[in-house]
C-alpha positions in Angstrom: 0.0 0.0 0.0 1.2 3.5 -0.8 1.2 6.1 2.0 2.0 9.8 1.9 3.7 11.4 4.9 2.5 15.0 5.1 3.3 18.0 7.2 0.0 18.6 9.0 0.4 22.4 9.2 1.5 23.1 5.6 0.2 20.1 3.5 3.8 19.6 2.2 4.3 16.0 1.1 7.5 14.9 2.9 7.7 11.3 1.6 5.9 8.6 -0.2 6.4 5.0 0.9 5.2 1.6 -0.4 4.9 -0.7 2.7 2.5 -1.8 5.4 0.9 0.7 7.8 3.1 -0.3 10.8 6.3 0.2 8.8 5.0 3.5 7.3 4.4 4.8 10.9 8.1 4.4 11.7 8.9 7.3 9.2 6.6 9.8 11.0 8.1 12.7 12.9 6.2 15.2 15.2 3.8 17.4 13.2 3.4 14.9 10.4 0.4 12.7 9.5 0.1 9.5 7.6 -2.3 9.5 4.6 -3.5 6.7 2.4 -5.3 6.6 -1.0 -2.4 7.3 -3.2 -2.0 5.4 -6.5 1.4 6.6 -7.8 4.5 6.0 -5.7 6.8 8.2 -7.8 5.5 11.8 -7.7 7.2 15.3 -7.8 6.6 16.5 -4.3 8.0 19.9 -5.3 4.9 20.5 -7.5 2.0 19.1 -5.5 0.8 19.4 -1.9 -2.2 18.2 0.1 -5.1 20.6 0.6 -8.2 19.4 2.4 -7.3 15.7 1.7 -6.6 16.2 -2.1 -3.2 16.4 -3.8 -3.3 19.7 -5.5 -0.8 21.6 -7.7 1.2 24.1 -5.7 0.7 27.8 -6.4 3.0 29.1 -9.1 3.5 25.7 -10.8 3.0 26.4 -14.5 3.3 22.9 -15.9 0.4 22.4 -18.4 0.8 18.6 -18.2 -1.0 16.5 -15.6 1.4 15.9 -12.7 1.8 12.3 -11.4 -0.2 12.1 -8.2 -2.3 15.2 -8.8 -5.9 15.0 -7.8 -5.6 12.0 -5.4 -8.1 11.9 -2.6 -6.2 11.0 0.5 -7.5 9.8 3.9 -5.7 10.4 7.1 -4.7 7.2 8.9 -5.7 7.4 12.6 -2.9 6.0 14.7 -3.8 4.1 17.8 
């Protein structure tokens, strides 16, 4: 399963990992959340961010092509 590790305050995608949930949790640092629902592992984190649970093109990105990972609906993984 593909997970995105996201800075909670900014929506910046820190890392994408393809592993089980327990392993993905090991990568989390304070202030980060784990999100699932991604379909593409390889994305350009410099061009997209997470806004209200959706991967969205960052302001100022003028690439006319569809960016890998853009438009994904992500769900926050609640950690026990």
